[in-house]
KEMI-225392 format. One record per residue (C-alpha): residue number from 1; residue in one letter; x negated, y negated, z negated. Coordinates in Angstrom, 2 decimals. Example, Ala and Ser with C-alpha at 12.3 -4.5 7.8 and 13.67 -1.06 7.14 Angstrom:
<site n="1" res="a" u="-12.30" v="4.50" w="-7.80"/>
<site n="2" res="s" u="-13.67" v="1.06" w="-7.14"/>
END
This chain:
<site n="1" res="x" u="2.49" v="-7.96" w="-20.24"/>
<site n="2" res="x" u="2.66" v="-9.22" w="-16.01"/>
<site n="3" res="x" u="2.68" v="-12.75" w="-15.95"/>
<site n="4" res="x" u="6.45" v="-14.13" w="-15.10"/>
<site n="5" res="x" u="6.30" v="-16.18" w="-12.39"/>
<site n="6" res="x" u="8.89" v="-19.09" w="-11.59"/>
<site n="7" res="x" u="11.26" v="-19.81" w="-9.42"/>
<site n="8" res="x" u="9.21" v="-22.28" w="-6.90"/>
<site n="9" res="x" u="6.14" v="-19.26" w="-7.80"/>
<site n="10" res="x" u="9.18" v="-16.10" w="-6.93"/>
<site n="11" res="x" u="9.76" v="-17.75" w="-3.66"/>
<site n="12" res="x" u="6.37" v="-19.16" w="-2.27"/>
<site n="13" res="x" u="5.80" v="-14.83" w="-2.78"/>
<site n="14" res="x" u="8.74" v="-14.09" w="-1.14"/>
<site n="15" res="x" u="7.83" v="-16.21" w="2.09"/>
<site n="16" res="x" u="4.30" v="-15.10" w="1.90"/>
<site n="17" res="x" u="5.19" v="-11.82" w="2.51"/>
<site n="18" res="x" u="7.35" v="-12.45" w="5.81"/>
<site n="19" res="x" u="3.56" v="-14.11" w="7.31"/>
<site n="20" res="x" u="1.46" v="-11.08" w="5.30"/>
<site n="21" res="x" u="1.55" v="-7.96" w="2.89"/>
<site n="22" res="x" u="1.13" v="-9.89" w="-0.97"/>
<site n="23" res="x" u="-1.07" v="-7.62" w="-3.52"/>
<site n="24" res="x" u="0.74" v="-5.24" w="-6.16"/>
<site n="25" res="x" u="0.66" v="-7.32" w="-8.46"/>
<site n="26" res="x" u="2.40" v="-9.86" w="-6.96"/>
<site n="27" res="x" u="4.86" v="-8.00" w="-5.58"/>
<site n="28" res="x" u="5.42" v="-6.33" w="-9.17"/>
<site n="29" res="x" u="5.83" v="-10.20" w="-9.79"/>
<site n="30" res="x" u="8.59" v="-10.73" w="-7.64"/>
<site n="31" res="x" u="10.30" v="-7.69" w="-8.88"/>
<site n="32" res="x" u="10.18" v="-8.55" w="-12.37"/>
<site n="33" res="x" u="11.54" v="-12.21" w="-11.50"/>
<site n="34" res="x" u="14.21" v="-10.77" w="-9.34"/>
<site n="35" res="x" u="15.29" v="-8.58" w="-12.31"/>
<site n="36" res="x" u="15.51" v="-11.45" w="-13.92"/>
<site n="37" res="x" u="16.87" v="-14.07" w="-12.18"/>
<site n="38" res="x" u="20.49" v="-14.66" w="-10.87"/>
<site n="39" res="x" u="19.73" v="-17.03" w="-8.20"/>
<site n="40" res="x" u="15.94" v="-15.55" w="-6.87"/>
<site n="41" res="x" u="18.27" v="-12.65" w="-5.00"/>
<site n="42" res="x" u="20.17" v="-15.07" w="-3.38"/>
<site n="43" res="x" u="17.17" v="-16.63" w="-1.67"/>
<site n="44" res="x" u="15.73" v="-13.03" w="-0.61"/>
<site n="45" res="x" u="18.69" v="-12.64" w="1.48"/>
<site n="46" res="x" u="18.65" v="-15.44" w="2.20"/>
<site n="47" res="x" u="15.35" v="-15.06" w="3.84"/>
<site n="48" res="x" u="16.87" v="-11.33" w="5.83"/>
<site n="49" res="x" u="19.91" v="-13.12" w="7.18"/>
<site n="50" res="x" u="17.27" v="-15.51" w="9.09"/>
<site n="51" res="x" u="14.42" v="-12.95" w="9.97"/>
<site n="52" res="x" u="17.40" v="-10.91" w="11.26"/>
<site n="53" res="x" u="18.98" v="-13.88" w="12.88"/>
<site n="54" res="x" u="15.87" v="-15.20" w="14.92"/>
<site n="55" res="x" u="14.42" v="-11.46" w="15.91"/>
<site n="56" res="x" u="18.33" v="-11.43" w="17.33"/>
<site n="57" res="x" u="17.90" v="-15.03" w="19.24"/>
<site n="58" res="x" u="14.32" v="-13.46" w="20.26"/>
<site n="59" res="x" u="15.99" v="-10.23" w="21.88"/>
<site n="60" res="x" u="18.60" v="-12.76" w="23.42"/>
<site n="61" res="x" u="16.44" v="-15.35" w="25.07"/>
<site n="62" res="x" u="14.09" v="-12.39" w="26.26"/>
<site n="63" res="x" u="16.92" v="-11.01" w="27.64"/>
<site n="64" res="x" u="17.86" v="-13.68" w="29.60"/>
<site n="65" res="x" u="14.32" v="-14.08" w="31.05"/>
<site n="66" res="x" u="14.48" v="-10.80" w="32.52"/>
<site n="67" res="x" u="18.11" v="-10.88" w="34.17"/>
<site n="68" res="x" u="17.24" v="-14.79" w="36.17"/>
<site n="69" res="x" u="14.22" v="-13.57" w="37.29"/>
END
């Protein structure tokens, strides 16, 4: 059976997946943990919200630069 990561390990894998493709076994570990944990899915949603906000901010900042020049 797959090793069940702790919340701390699952969070580290979620953060790592923002920067790089994590291995299939690590993805399975995270998904398995998410099905059993009540708080980590909230953390994942927060990461997605932050990623979306940063993307919007970058687009806004680049639009401002183009319009001012």
